[in-house]
Structure formats: C-alpha cells, structure tokens
C-alpha positions in Angstrom: 0.0 -0.1 0.1 2.8 2.4 0.8 4.4 1.9 -2.6 1.1 2.4 -4.3 0.7 5.7 -2.3 4.1 6.9 -3.7 3.6 6.1 -7.2 0.2 8.0 -7.1 2.1 11.0 -5.8 4.4 10.9 -8.5 1.7 10.7 -11.0 0.2 13.7 -9.6 3.1 15.9 -9.4 5.3 14.6 -12.3 3.1 14.7 -15.2 1.0 17.9 -15.0 -0.5 18.9 -18.2 -0.5 22.7 -17.6 -0.1 25.4 -15.0 -2.4 28.0 -14.2 -3.0 30.7 -16.8 -4.4 34.2 -17.0 -6.1 36.5 -19.4 -3.7 38.8 -21.3 -4.4 42.3 -21.5 -6.5 43.4 -24.5 -7.0 47.0 -24.8 -10.8 48.0 -25.4 -11.9 44.2 -25.4 -15.4 45.1 -24.6 -15.5 48.1 -26.8 -16.9 50.3 -24.2 -14.0 52.8 -24.0 -15.5 55.2 -26.6 -18.6 57.2 -26.8 -21.2 56.5 -29.6 -23.1 59.5 -30.9 -26.6 59.7 -31.0 -27.0 57.8 -34.3 -26.1 54.6 -32.6 -22.9 54.1 -34.6 -19.5 55.4 -35.3 -17.5 55.0 -38.7 -13.9 54.6 -37.4 -12.0 52.2 -35.5 -12.5 52.2 -31.6 -9.7 52.8 -29.2 -6.8 50.1 -29.2 -8.0 48.6 -32.6 -7.1 49.2 -36.3 -9.6 49.1 -39.0 -8.5 48.0 -42.6 -10.0 47.0 -46.0 -13.5 49.0 -45.4 -15.9 50.8 -43.3 -16.7 49.6 -39.8 -16.9 50.8 -36.1 -19.1 50.7 -32.9 -22.6 50.2 -32.7 -25.2 50.8 -29.8 -27.8 48.3 -29.7 -29.9 50.4 -27.5 -30.2 53.0 -30.2 -30.3 50.5 -33.1 -32.8 47.9 -31.3 -34.9 47.5 -34.2 -31.9 45.6 -36.1 -29.6 44.8 -33.5 -30.0 42.3 -30.6 -28.5 43.5 -27.1 -25.0 42.6 -26.7 -24.1 39.5 -24.4 -22.7 40.7 -21.5 -25.3 42.2 -19.0 -22.6 43.8 -16.9 -21.6 46.6 -19.7 -23.5 48.8 -21.9 -24.9 47.6 -25.4 -21.9 48.6 -27.3 -20.0 46.2 -29.6 -18.1 46.3 -32.7 -19.5 46.1 -36.5 -18.0 45.8 -39.8 -19.4 46.9 -43.1 -16.7 45.2 -45.1 -13.8 46.4 -43.2 -11.7 44.1 -40.6 -10.0 44.9 -37.4 -6.9 43.9 -35.7 -5.0 44.7 -32.4 -1.1 44.0 -31.6 -0.9 42.8 -27.9 1.9 43.3 -25.4 2.2 39.6 -24.9 4.5 37.5 -27.2 4.5 34.1 -28.8 6.3 31.5 -26.4 7.2 28.0 -26.5 5.2 25.2 -25.0 2.0 27.4 -24.5 -1.8 27.0 -24.9 -3.6 29.8 -26.2 -7.5 30.0 -26.1 -9.1 33.1 -28.1 -12.8 33.7 -27.2 -15.2 36.2 -28.7 -18.7 36.5 -28.9 -20.1 37.0 -32.5 -23.5 38.2 -33.8 -25.2 39.4 -36.9 -27.9 42.2 -37.3 -31.5 41.2 -37.1 -32.3 42.1 -40.6 -29.3 40.6 -42.4 -27.7 37.2 -43.0 -24.3 36.5 -41.3 -21.8 37.1 -43.9 -19.9 34.0 -45.3 -15.8 34.5 -44.8 -16.0 36.0 -41.5 -13.3 34.9 -39.1 -11.3 35.3 -36.1 -7.4 34.6 -35.8 -4.5 34.8 -33.7 -1.3 35.7 -35.3 2.2 37.3 -34.9 3.6 40.8 -36.0 1.8 43.9 -37.0 0.3 43.0 -40.6 -3.0 41.9 -40.4 -4.0 38.4 -41.6 -0.1 37.4 -41.7 1.7 34.7 -39.9 -1.5 33.2 -38.5 -1.5 30.3 -35.9 -3.2 27.1 -36.8 -5.8 26.2 -34.1 -5.9 22.7 -32.7 -9.6 23.0 -32.0 -12.3 25.6 -32.8 -16.0 26.2 -32.1 -17.5 28.9 -34.5 -21.2 28.4 -35.0 -22.9 30.7 -37.5 -25.1 33.2 -35.8 -28.1 33.9 -38.1 -31.3 35.6 -37.0 -32.7 34.8 -40.5 -33.1 31.2 -39.4 -36.1 29.7 -37.5 -34.1 29.8 -34.2 -33.0 33.2 -33.4 -29.6 32.7 -32.2 -28.7 36.4 -31.6 -25.0 36.1 -30.4 -22.9 33.0 -30.3 -19.5 32.5 -28.8 -16.5 31.6 -30.7 -13.5 29.7 -29.1 -10.1 28.8 -30.8 -7.2 26.9 -29.1 -3.8 27.2 -30.3 -0.6 25.2 -28.8 3.0 25.8 -29.5 5.9 23.3 -29.2 9.4 23.7 -28.0 10.6 25.9 -30.8 7.5 27.7 -32.5 7.9 29.9 -35.6 8.2 33.6 -34.8 9.0 32.8 -31.3 9.2 36.2 -29.2 7.1 38.1 -31.6 4.0 40.1 -30.3 0.7 38.4 -30.6 -2.1 39.9 -32.9 -5.6 39.3 -32.9 -7.6 39.5 -36.3 -11.2 40.1 -36.6 -11.8 39.6 -40.5 -15.0 40.5 -42.1 -16.7 38.4 -44.5 -19.1 41.2 -45.8 -21.8 43.5 -44.2 -22.6 43.5 -40.7 -20.9 41.0 -38.8 -20.8 42.0 -35.0 -18.1 41.6 -32.3 -18.0 41.8 -28.8 -15.9 40.8 -25.4 -12.6 39.4 -26.8 -10.6 37.4 -24.5 -7.3 35.7 -24.7 -6.2 33.1 -22.2 -2.5 31.8 -21.8 -1.4 28.7 -20.1 2.2 27.5 -20.0 2.6 23.6 -20.6 5.8 22.0 -18.9 8.0 20.2 -21.1 7.8 16.3 -20.2 11.5 16.1 -19.5 10.8 18.7 -16.7 7.8 17.1 -15.7 9.4 13.8 -15.3 12.7 15.5 -13.5 10.2 16.8 -10.8 8.3 13.5 -10.4 11.4 11.4 -9.8 12.7 14.1 -7.4 9.6 14.1 -5.4 9.5 10.1 -5.2 12.8 9.9 -4.2 12.6 12.6 -1.4 9.3 10.8 0.0 11.4 7.4 -0.3 14.2 8.8 1.6 11.8 10.2 4.4 10.3 6.7 4.8 
C-alpha cells in the first residue's frame, strides 16, 4: 500500500498537463472605451484597434434596437463592434512563447435584418501585419449566428485553441488578434485571450523522480 501511494503522488506531481494561466491584457476588449453618438454607430476604429479594408466601427444596440440584439454581456453597456466590409486587428503586448496553450474567445453576432456574411473569421497571429503569420488552431468552435433562421441565435461564442511546441515559428514576436469581415454587418464583442504554460515532459519527469526520491528517503 505504501508503494502505491508513492507512485500515485509521483503521477500527480510529475506529469501535469499545464500550470495556471491568465487572461492577457487586450485594449478595449469589450468596446466600451469610446462614446457612440446619438445616431447609434461610429465609422472609425475604436480605441486600441486598427480598421483595414473597408468601413466599420462601434454600434449601440440600445439605439439600433430595431435591427441589433442586445450585446451578450449584461455587466456593460450595449456597445459592440460592427463591420461593413472592414476588418479589425490589435497587436498585443504579449509575445508568442514555446510550450504554451492560447485560447481565444469572442462573442459574435449579426444584424437581425441581415444574414451572417460568409468568410467572417477570427484569428491569432504574430507581428503587426493583418492576416499574416496566423497560428493554426488545434480546435475551434464557431457556429453561425443567423437571425434569419427559425431559431434566433442572436449572439454566439466562438472559441479557438492554439498550442506551441518547443521551438515555434516567430517565437518572441508580439501576438495579434484579427477580426476578419466576410461582408456586411458581422458584430463582435467581449474578446478574451487566455494563456497557459505547458511544462515540457522532461521537466515534469525530473520533478516526479525528485519528489518520489524525497518521499522514499523520508520513509
């Protein structure tokens, strides 16, 4: 029984899959830092974001309630990001690291009087050039929000996970979030990026053996 206990402790300590992660800082992640005028929308990029390739800006779902569902976060105001063909990106302070799991999450919607445009996507890349050096997700969940369907989806949550190995391409470069429009009126809100370091197997094995050895010596 004592031997089994030692082995079990070694398994718990020596082979962890990850350590605690944290949300990285994203400027104006909920699109609440700017004031939307009385018409209910703006035609420029919000604070912290760069607009490229066409029109876009902020929307106020309270003012545009006839064509826009309330944004999904009840703790803030009803402001979100819209595109009329333009795309947005933000270069972060965080950099691409080895042996790391990145989870990008964002709420996505569409106007109630329009179908969701094909080609709309969200990506995580490196550097300051939009749509360049994108990471390939290991998993993704991105259902289509379509208010024209029988079931009114309103807003849905998209989640993308990316994992780097020991020597990822462009390691040390700043991370970048891309919100790519596929056409008229995709909506975005509540951008989050969680970063979790993953111990290398050799490090985990060494820690396991060390703990087992110490426990065995004490006994």
